[in-house]
C-alpha positions as CSV (number, residue, x, y, z in Angstrom):
1,M,9.5,23.3,-44.2
2,T,5.7,22.9,-45.3
3,R,3.0,24.3,-43.4
4,K,1.6,20.9,-42.6
5,K,4.8,19.9,-41.1
6,R,5.2,23.2,-39.2
7,R,1.7,22.6,-37.6
8,L,2.7,19.1,-36.7
9,M,5.8,20.4,-35.0
10,V,3.8,23.1,-33.2
11,L,1.3,20.5,-31.9
12,L,4.1,18.1,-30.9
13,L,5.9,20.9,-28.9
14,A,2.7,21.9,-27.3
15,G,1.9,18.2,-26.3
16,L,5.2,17.7,-24.9
17,G,5.0,21.0,-22.8
18,L,1.6,20.0,-21.5
19,G,2.9,16.6,-20.6
20,T,5.6,18.1,-18.7
21,A,3.7,20.5,-16.9
22,T,1.2,17.9,-15.8
23,A,4.1,15.7,-14.6
24,L,5.6,18.3,-12.7
25,T,2.2,19.3,-11.0
26,L,1.5,15.8,-10.1
27,T,5.0,15.3,-8.6
28,A,4.5,18.5,-6.4
29,F,1.0,17.3,-5.3
30,Q,2.4,13.8,-4.4
31,D,5.1,15.5,-2.1
32,N,2.6,17.8,-0.5
33,L,-0.3,15.3,0.1
34,V,-0.9,14.8,3.9
35,F,-2.8,11.4,4.7
36,F,-4.7,10.9,7.8
37,L,-4.2,7.6,9.7
38,S,-5.6,6.2,13.1
39,P,-2.9,4.7,15.4
40,S,-3.9,1.2,14.3
41,D,-3.5,2.2,10.6
42,A,-0.1,3.8,11.4
43,M,1.3,0.7,13.1
44,A,-0.1,-1.9,10.5
45,N,1.2,0.2,7.3
46,R,3.9,2.1,8.7
47,P,4.6,5.2,6.4
48,P,8.2,6.2,5.3
49,A,9.9,8.2,8.1
50,D,10.4,10.9,5.6
51,R,6.6,11.2,5.0
52,A,4.4,13.6,7.0
53,F,0.8,12.6,7.9
54,R,-1.9,13.4,10.1
55,L,-2.3,11.0,13.2
56,G,-5.8,11.3,14.7
57,G,-7.8,9.7,17.7
58,L,-8.5,10.5,21.3
59,V,-6.1,11.7,23.9
60,E,-5.4,8.7,26.1
61,S,-6.5,9.3,29.9
62,G,-3.4,9.7,32.1
63,S,-1.0,10.0,29.4
64,I,-0.2,13.8,29.2
65,E,3.1,14.9,30.4
66,R,3.9,18.5,30.2
67,T,7.5,19.9,30.5
68,T,9.5,22.9,29.6
69,G,12.5,22.4,27.4
70,S,15.9,23.7,27.9
71,D,15.3,26.6,25.3
72,G,12.2,27.6,27.6
73,R,9.4,26.3,25.2
74,P,6.6,24.2,26.5
75,S,6.5,20.6,25.4
76,A,4.2,17.6,26.0
77,T,4.2,14.1,25.6
78,F,0.8,12.3,25.3
79,R,-0.6,9.0,23.7
80,V,-3.1,9.2,20.7
81,T,-5.5,6.0,20.8
82,D,-8.2,4.6,18.7
83,G,-8.9,2.0,21.3
84,P,-6.9,-1.2,20.0
85,T,-3.8,0.8,19.5
86,S,-2.0,3.9,21.1
87,I,1.1,6.0,20.0
88,S,3.2,8.0,22.1
89,V,3.3,11.8,20.7
90,T,5.8,14.4,21.4
91,Y,5.0,18.0,20.7
92,S,7.3,21.2,21.5
93,G,5.0,24.2,21.5
94,V,1.9,25.7,22.9
95,L,-1.0,23.1,22.9
96,P,-4.4,24.4,22.0
97,D,-6.8,25.5,24.8
98,L,-9.3,22.7,24.2
99,F,-6.6,20.1,24.4
100,R,-7.2,17.5,27.1
101,E,-7.7,13.8,27.9
102,G,-10.4,11.8,26.4
103,Q,-10.8,14.5,23.5
104,G,-10.4,14.1,19.7
105,V,-7.1,15.4,18.4
106,V,-5.4,15.4,15.0
107,T,-1.5,15.8,15.0
108,L,0.6,16.6,11.9
109,G,4.1,15.2,11.9
110,R,6.2,11.9,11.2
111,L,6.4,8.5,12.7
112,L,9.8,7.9,14.1
113,P,11.8,4.5,14.0
114,D,11.0,3.6,17.5
115,G,7.3,3.8,16.8
116,S,6.6,7.1,18.4
117,F,5.3,10.2,16.7
118,R,6.9,13.7,16.6
119,A,4.2,16.2,16.0
120,T,4.7,19.6,14.5
121,E,0.8,20.7,15.0
122,V,-1.6,19.8,17.2
123,L,-5.2,20.4,16.5
124,A,-8.1,19.8,19.1
125,R,-11.8,19.7,18.4
126,H,-13.5,23.1,18.8
127,D,-16.5,22.3,20.8
128,E,-18.2,19.5,23.0
129,T,-20.2,17.9,20.0
130,Y,-17.6,18.1,17.3
131,M,-15.2,15.4,16.2
132,P,-13.0,15.5,13.1
133,P,-14.6,13.1,10.5
134,E,-11.3,11.2,10.3
135,V,-11.3,10.3,14.1
136,A,-14.9,9.5,14.1
137,D,-14.4,7.2,11.1
138,A,-11.5,5.5,12.9
139,L,-13.6,4.9,16.0
140,R,-16.4,3.6,13.8
141,R,-14.1,1.1,12.2
142,A,-12.4,-0.1,15.7
143,G,-16.0,-0.7,17.0
144,H,-15.9,1.8,19.8
145,W,-18.8,4.2,18.4
146,N,-21.9,3.5,16.6
147,P,-23.4,7.1,15.6
148,A,-26.8,5.7,15.7
149,Q,-26.5,5.2,19.7
150,G,-25.4,8.8,20.3
151,A,-22.2,10.6,21.1
152,A,-19.0,8.9,21.2
153,P,-18.3,7.3,24.6
154,P,-15.4,8.8,26.7
155,A,-12.0,7.3,26.0
156,E,-11.6,6.0,29.6
157,T,-14.8,3.6,29.0
158,W,-12.9,1.6,26.2
159,N,-9.0,2.2,27.1
160,T,-9.3,-0.8,29.6
161,A,-9.6,-3.2,26.7
162,P,-6.6,-5.2,25.8
163,R,-4.8,-3.2,23.0
164,Q,-1.5,-2.8,21.1
165,R,0.7,-0.4,22.3
166,E,3.2,0.9,19.4
167,G,2.9,-2.3,17.6
168,R,3.2,-4.9,20.5
169,S,0.5,-7.0,21.8
170,G,-0.5,-6.6,25.6
171,G,-1.9,-3.9,28.0
């Protein structure tokens, strides 16, 4: 084998190795990417049941139900809303101290076939002025908040508008 052919063979093998490594890396990233969706986005473009994503919005007033499971662990059911749409969320575990009605929340989990959301993690905003950027963007798109007019209004002021619940029209 001549020197030129050997060099060409080494370059081809290196290119093949680099291509394989790139493909494996991109595949791993795709499996681990977690997207953020508002309730309206989640119902309009339902992600696959095996796909985890972040659901964000405000905790709907009057929707929190706390229970204790048979295993003694606390669990909660509540609704996350962006105004026009709200989704029922179930979570087993201790909720953050700042979790309450009308506050911004981001949950990590999966959408179930019945349209409810099973959360594995719940994040609440950390002070009175902070709102996760994704939640603020969802509220702006839904027309419930214009940042130029000040802080976001409490959820109870716009929960009275007709909205879709879990993909169905009505109130």
